[in-house]
C-alpha positions in Angstrom: -12.8 43.0 -5.9 -15.4 43.0 -3.0 -17.2 40.2 -4.9 -14.0 38.1 -4.9 -13.4 38.7 -1.2 -17.0 37.9 -0.4 -16.9 34.7 -2.5 -13.7 33.7 -0.7 -15.4 34.1 2.7 -18.6 32.3 1.5 -16.6 29.4 0.1 -14.5 29.1 3.2 -17.6 29.1 5.3 -19.2 26.3 3.2 -16.0 24.2 3.3 -15.7 24.6 7.1 -19.3 23.4 7.4 -18.5 20.4 5.2 -15.6 19.6 7.4 -17.8 19.8 10.5 -20.4 17.5 8.8 -17.9 15.0 7.5 -18.6 11.4 8.4 -15.1 10.1 8.2 -11.7 11.4 9.4 -10.3 11.3 5.9 -13.2 13.4 4.6 -12.9 15.9 7.5 -9.1 16.1 6.9 -9.7 16.9 3.2 -12.3 19.5 3.9 -10.3 21.2 6.6 -7.2 21.3 4.4 -9.3 22.9 1.7 -10.6 25.4 4.2 -7.0 26.4 4.9 -6.4 26.8 1.2 -9.3 29.2 1.0 -8.2 30.9 4.2 -4.8 31.5 2.7 -6.4 33.7 0.1 -8.6 35.8 2.5 -5.9 38.3 3.4 -4.9 38.9 -0.2 -8.5 39.3 -1.5 -9.2 41.7 1.3 -6.0 43.6 0.6 -6.8 43.9 -3.1 -10.3 45.1 -2.2 -8.8 47.8 0.0 -6.6 48.9 -2.9 -9.6 49.8 -5.0 -12.2 50.7 -2.3 -14.0 53.2 -2.3 -12.6 54.9 -5.4 -12.9 52.0 -7.8 -9.3 52.3 -9.0 -7.6 49.5 -10.9 -5.2 47.1 -9.1 -1.5 47.8 -9.7 1.0 45.0 -10.3 2.9 45.5 -7.0 -0.4 45.1 -5.1 -0.6 41.5 -6.4 2.4 40.5 -4.3 0.1 39.4 -1.5 -2.0 37.3 -3.9 1.1 35.5 -5.1 2.3 35.0 -1.5 -1.1 33.6 -0.6 -0.8 31.2 -3.5 2.5 30.0 -2.1 1.0 29.7 1.4 -1.9 27.7 -0.1 0.7 25.2 -1.3 2.1 24.8 2.3 -1.4 23.8 3.4 -0.8 20.4 1.8 2.3 19.7 3.9 1.8 17.9 7.2 3.9 20.5 8.9 0.8 22.7 8.9 -2.0 20.2 9.5 -0.9 16.9 11.0 -4.1 15.1 11.8 -7.8 15.4 12.1 -9.9 13.3 14.4 -13.7 13.2 14.6 -14.9 14.8 17.9 -18.2 14.7 19.6 -19.5 17.8 17.9 -16.8 19.0 15.4 -13.5 17.5 14.2 -10.4 18.0 16.4 -7.3 19.2 14.5 -3.7 18.6 15.3 -1.5 21.3 13.9 2.1 21.1 12.8 5.0 23.4 13.5 4.4 25.9 10.7 0.8 26.6 11.8 2.1 29.7 13.8 3.7 31.0 10.6 0.4 30.7 8.8 -1.2 32.7 11.6 1.5 35.3 11.5 1.3 35.6 7.7 -2.5 35.9 7.8 -2.5 38.6 10.5 0.3 40.6 8.9 -1.4 40.9 5.5 -4.7 41.8 7.3 -2.8 44.5 9.2 -1.5 46.0 5.9 -5.1 46.0 4.7 -6.3 47.8 7.8 -3.4 50.3 7.6 -4.4 51.1 4.0 -8.1 51.5 5.0 -7.1 53.7 8.0 -5.1 56.0 5.7 -8.1 56.3 3.4 -10.3 56.9 6.4 -8.3 60.0 7.4 -8.3 61.5 3.8 -11.9 60.8 2.8 -15.0 62.6 3.8 -18.8 62.2 3.5 -20.3 59.0 2.2 -16.9 57.6 1.3 -15.7 58.0 4.8 -18.8 56.3 6.1 -18.4 53.4 3.7 -14.8 52.9 4.8 -15.9 53.0 8.5 -18.4 50.3 7.9 -15.9 48.1 6.1 -13.1 48.8 8.6 -15.1 48.0 11.7 -17.2 45.2 10.2 -14.2 43.3 9.0 -12.2 44.1 12.1 -14.9 42.6 14.4 -15.1 39.5 12.1 -11.3 39.1 12.1 -11.1 39.4 15.9 -13.7 36.7 16.5 -12.3 34.4 13.8 -8.7 34.9 14.9 -9.6 34.0 18.5 -11.5 30.8 17.5 -9.4 29.7 14.6 -5.9 30.9 15.4 -5.2 31.9 19.0 -7.3 29.2 20.8 -5.6 26.4 18.8 -2.1 27.9 19.4 -2.8 27.7 23.1 -4.1 24.1 22.9 -7.8 24.9 23.1 -9.5 22.4 20.8 -12.9 22.4 19.0 -13.2 26.1 18.5 -12.4 26.3 14.8 -16.0 25.7 13.8 -17.0 29.0 15.3 -14.9 31.1 13.0 -17.5 31.2 10.2 -20.1 32.3 12.7 -18.3 35.6 13.0 -19.2 36.4 9.5 -22.9 35.8 10.2 -22.9 38.0 13.3 -21.0 40.8 11.7 -23.2 40.9 8.6 -26.4 40.6 10.6 -25.5 43.4 13.0 -24.3 45.8 10.4 -27.0 45.1 7.8 -29.5 47.4 9.4 -27.0 50.3 9.7 -25.9 49.9 6.1 -29.4 49.9 4.8 -30.0 53.2 6.6 -26.9 54.8 5.0 -27.8 57.5 2.4 -27.2 56.5 -1.2 -24.4 58.1 -3.0 -26.7 58.9 -6.0 
């Protein structure tokens, strides 16, 4: 399930880059809409990962509710009430969001909060290497979420434009800063 979450983030990052590099407004609009489709699945893939991490348990059917709700949210991405327009800017495209964009933000943050609550509960009950692994995931993803939420959600909600391209950079900074610490972590073997 971590593989699915990591692939979701990687594909989202690539699609955001394609939106930034787009040469026409129509292409930028399509790439940005696709980035929202992928972003709709990020909370669900992270939640499913937290369901099995670090024990390696199987995913129960009730845990799939967030996946199905993400699929429904991905359908809303294609409605102009979420993304009205995209204009090519001097460095990155400028987006004009519709009235349901705040609902997308709230949905995203609520499902991520459920994931962090689940990880927090596991953090209190686990010890040793499992506790350390949970700490790295918890704080690594939390830092990434804060940076991405500021640039991709909160800034646009307050009318600050051209910050959306910085969201994928949070993944780069988080993975680079934690790589050294994780490589020093004792193996569980």
